[in-house]
C-alpha positions as CSV (number, residue, x, y, z in Angstrom):
1,M,-33.9,-27.8,24.0
2,T,-36.1,-29.4,26.4
3,K,-40.1,-30.6,25.5
4,D,-40.9,-27.5,27.2
5,G,-38.7,-25.1,24.6
6,G,-36.6,-24.5,27.3
7,T,-32.8,-25.0,27.0
8,K,-30.5,-27.1,29.4
9,T,-27.3,-25.8,30.8
10,G,-23.8,-27.0,30.2
11,D,-24.4,-30.5,32.7
12,G,-27.8,-31.1,30.7
13,S,-29.6,-30.0,33.7
14,P,-33.1,-27.5,32.1
15,G,-32.1,-23.6,31.6
16,L,-34.0,-21.2,31.1
17,P,-36.8,-20.9,28.0
18,S,-35.1,-19.8,24.7
19,S,-37.1,-17.5,24.5
20,I,-34.6,-15.9,26.8
21,S,-31.6,-17.0,26.2
22,D,-31.3,-18.2,22.8
23,H,-31.7,-14.2,21.5
24,N,-30.0,-10.8,22.2
25,M,-33.2,-8.6,21.9
26,Y,-33.4,-7.2,24.8
27,K,-31.2,-3.7,26.6
28,F,-31.4,-6.4,29.8
29,Q,-29.2,-9.1,28.3
30,D,-26.2,-6.3,27.9
31,L,-25.9,-6.3,31.4
32,R,-23.5,-6.9,33.4
33,V,-25.7,-8.5,36.4
34,Y,-27.6,-10.3,33.8
35,K,-25.1,-12.1,32.4
36,L,-23.4,-13.0,35.8
37,A,-27.2,-14.5,37.5
38,L,-26.7,-16.8,34.3
39,E,-23.5,-18.4,35.1
40,Y,-25.2,-18.3,39.1
41,V,-28.0,-20.9,37.3
42,D,-25.3,-23.1,36.0
43,T,-23.4,-23.3,39.0
44,V,-26.6,-23.8,41.5
45,Y,-27.7,-26.7,38.5
46,K,-24.3,-28.0,39.0
47,L,-24.0,-28.2,42.6
48,S,-27.9,-29.3,43.1
49,G,-27.2,-32.0,40.9
50,S,-24.0,-33.0,44.0
51,L,-26.7,-33.2,46.6
52,P,-28.2,-36.6,48.5
53,Q,-31.2,-37.7,46.8
54,S,-33.0,-36.8,49.6
55,E,-33.0,-33.0,48.8
56,H,-33.7,-33.7,45.8
57,F,-37.7,-33.1,45.7
58,N,-38.1,-30.1,48.2
59,L,-33.9,-29.0,48.9
60,R,-32.8,-28.4,44.5
61,S,-35.9,-28.1,43.3
62,Q,-35.9,-25.1,46.1
63,L,-32.3,-23.8,45.1
64,E,-33.1,-23.7,41.2
65,R,-36.4,-22.6,41.2
66,A,-34.8,-19.4,43.3
67,A,-31.6,-18.7,41.0
68,T,-33.9,-19.7,38.0
69,S,-35.4,-16.3,39.2
70,V,-33.2,-13.8,40.2
71,V,-32.8,-13.9,36.6
72,L,-35.9,-13.4,35.5
73,N,-36.5,-11.0,37.4
74,I,-33.8,-8.3,36.6
75,A,-35.0,-9.0,32.5
76,E,-38.7,-7.9,34.6
77,G,-37.3,-5.5,36.5
78,S,-35.5,-4.4,33.1
79,T,-38.8,-3.7,30.3
80,G,-40.8,-0.4,29.7
81,Q,-37.5,1.6,31.0
82,S,-36.5,4.4,28.9
83,N,-32.4,3.9,28.6
84,A,-32.1,7.2,31.4
85,E,-33.0,4.7,33.4
86,Q,-31.5,1.8,32.5
87,K,-28.0,3.0,33.3
88,R,-29.5,4.4,37.2
């Protein structure tokens, strides 16, 4: 766990907050697209670590934030929906 309460991905990179990744409390966590997005985040963190040091501040940061944003947008977009709306 990171200092801010987040988790670490398989390679030790910071991941999503533990409140999102450790508990299966929300409907979106059962969605296939959400699970694939989590795998995508892990892949991006692993690959971004192999970028040249000169790219770590800009490109690496942007890639990691964009990948995490996908997961968070799926979660945000599914809150407050009924089961019928969720299935659409």
